[in-house]
N, C-alpha and C positions, 0 to 999 in steps of 0.2 A: 594641605594642599588641595584635598577634594572639595572643601568648602570654597576655596578661593577660585577653583575652576568652575564650580556651579555659579557663583556670583558673577564671574567673567561671562559665561555663557547667558545668563539672565540679561546682563547689561548689552551684550551683543545683539540678542534677540529683540530688545526693547527699541533697537534703532529701526528695525524693519516693521514691527507691530507698534502702533501708537498707544501703548498702554499708559504712558506717562502723561497724556493730556486729557484727562477726564473732567467732565463738568464738576465743579466743586474744588478743584485744585486751585491754589492761591497763586496768582501771578501778579507781581507789582513791578511796573516798568517807571522809572524815573531818570530821565536823561539818558546816560550811557549805560546805566546799571539796571539789571533785571534780577529780581528776586523770585524763586519759584520754589513753592512748598506744596508737595504732592500728597495732600492730606487724604483725599478719597482714594488715590491710587494706593497708598500705604494701608489703608483700612482693607481694601479689596485683597491685596497680597496677603495681608495677615489672615484673613478669614480663609483664603486658599490654602495657605501653609498649615493653618490649624486643622483643617479638614484632612489634609495629606497625612499629617503626624498622627491624628486620631486613628485613621485607617490603618496606618502602619503599626501602631501600637496594638490595635484590636486584633489584627491577624498574626501577631507575633507569638 
């Protein structure tokens, strides 16, 4: 439940901070369909989470 709440909070905050529209993210628009693949956003979130987990493990 805690992980779900964290994911919900991150999704909620992403509506106020434009973290999901970085240069390098792939957006394909054809007709009425839009495909969005946030590759750069995923890499940045992965790096930030890796640093947080590293420091949490180091100070434990």
